[in-house]
C-alpha positions as CSV (number, residue, x, y, z in Angstrom):
1,M,17.8,-9.0,14.1
2,T,17.0,-10.7,10.6
3,D,14.7,-8.8,8.3
4,I,11.8,-11.0,7.0
5,L,11.4,-10.7,3.4
6,P,7.6,-10.1,2.8
7,I,5.4,-12.5,1.3
8,L,1.6,-12.9,0.2
9,P,-0.6,-15.5,-0.1
10,P,-0.4,-18.0,-3.4
11,A,-3.3,-16.7,-5.0
12,F,-1.5,-13.5,-5.1
13,A,2.2,-14.4,-5.8
14,G,1.9,-12.7,-9.0
15,L,2.0,-9.4,-7.1
16,A,5.4,-10.3,-5.5
17,P,7.2,-7.4,-7.8
18,Y,5.2,-4.7,-6.3
19,L,6.1,-5.7,-2.7
20,D,8.6,-2.8,-2.3
21,W,4.7,-0.4,-2.0
22,A,3.8,-3.3,0.8
23,L,5.2,-1.0,3.5
24,P,3.8,-1.1,7.0
25,T,3.3,2.7,7.7
26,E,1.4,5.4,6.4
27,Q,4.6,7.6,6.5
28,E,6.2,5.0,4.5
29,R,4.2,4.6,1.9
30,H,3.4,8.3,1.5
31,F,7.3,8.6,1.0
32,R,7.4,5.5,-1.4
33,R,4.4,7.4,-3.7
34,V,6.1,10.7,-3.7
35,G,9.4,9.1,-4.3
36,A,8.1,7.2,-7.3
37,T,7.7,8.1,-10.9
38,L,4.7,8.8,-12.4
39,P,5.5,5.5,-14.8
40,E,6.3,3.4,-11.9
41,I,3.0,4.4,-10.1
42,H,1.0,3.6,-13.2
43,A,2.5,0.2,-13.3
44,F,1.9,-0.7,-10.0
45,Y,-1.8,0.6,-10.2
46,D,-2.3,-1.5,-13.3
47,A,-1.3,-4.4,-11.8
48,V,-2.9,-4.1,-8.5
49,M,-6.7,-2.6,-9.8
50,P,-7.7,-5.9,-11.7
51,Q,-6.8,-7.8,-8.0
52,I,-8.3,-5.4,-6.0
53,H,-12.1,-6.9,-5.3
54,A,-10.2,-10.4,-4.9
55,I,-7.6,-9.0,-2.5
56,A,-10.6,-7.5,-0.2
57,A,-12.6,-10.6,-0.5
58,H,-9.6,-12.6,0.6
59,L,-8.8,-10.0,3.1
60,D,-12.5,-10.6,4.4
61,T,-12.3,-14.1,5.3
62,F,-10.2,-12.5,8.6
63,P,-13.7,-10.8,9.9
64,G,-12.6,-8.4,12.9
65,A,-8.9,-9.2,12.9
66,D,-6.6,-6.7,13.9
67,P,-4.4,-5.7,10.9
68,D,-1.1,-6.5,13.4
69,A,-2.3,-10.1,14.1
70,L,-2.9,-11.1,10.4
71,P,-0.4,-13.8,9.3
72,P,2.5,-12.3,7.6
73,P,1.4,-12.8,4.1
74,E,-2.1,-11.0,4.6
75,R,-0.5,-8.6,6.1
76,S,1.5,-8.0,3.4
77,L,-1.4,-8.1,1.2
78,Y,-3.2,-5.5,3.4
79,N,-0.2,-3.6,3.2
80,L,0.0,-3.5,-0.7
81,A,-3.5,-2.6,-0.7
82,L,-3.2,0.2,1.5
83,A,-0.6,1.6,-0.8
84,F,-2.5,0.8,-3.5
85,M,-5.6,2.8,-2.0
86,E,-3.0,5.7,-1.3
87,A,-1.2,5.5,-5.0
88,S,-4.3,5.5,-7.0
89,H,-4.9,9.1,-6.5
90,P,-2.0,10.4,-9.2
91,V,-3.5,7.8,-11.5
92,D,-7.4,8.4,-11.0
93,L,-7.0,11.9,-10.6
94,N,-4.6,12.4,-13.8
95,W,-2.0,14.3,-11.9
96,Q,1.0,15.5,-13.9
97,R,3.3,14.7,-10.6
98,T,3.4,12.4,-8.1
99,D,2.3,14.8,-5.3
100,I,0.2,17.8,-5.5
101,D,1.7,20.7,-6.9
102,D,1.3,23.2,-3.8
103,A,0.8,20.5,-1.1
104,F,2.4,21.1,2.3
105,P,6.5,20.1,2.3
106,F,6.1,15.9,2.7
107,E,9.3,15.9,4.1
108,R,7.9,18.4,7.1
109,M,4.6,16.1,7.5
110,E,4.4,13.8,10.9
111,Y,2.6,11.3,11.1
112,L,1.1,9.8,14.3
113,A,0.1,6.1,15.5
114,P,-3.6,4.8,14.7
115,V,-5.8,5.2,17.6
116,D,-7.4,2.3,19.4
117,Q,-10.8,3.7,19.0
118,R,-12.5,0.2,20.7
């Protein structure tokens, strides 16, 4: 099996240095955030924040699309937006670490597949 590198829509090519945040599962994104340093999270946040509304507007051009059905560039952008939202807590709440001090150990967390509610 060949690994396919994620790509972004051309309008968001400037975010390519942050594609390592565009992971497909909540668990992978959580581990990425917890394993990052605060300066890494701030750099990611500062790069994506000015474009988050444009990202949302672009993804809205695929109304009702199942995220799994998005074209690969948009799927990468979608995952990047999810990672941004999940990584924004340490920045927005001025955390001193990448996770809450007395949080349940992230290594013990179990992630469930999303439930289809259609």
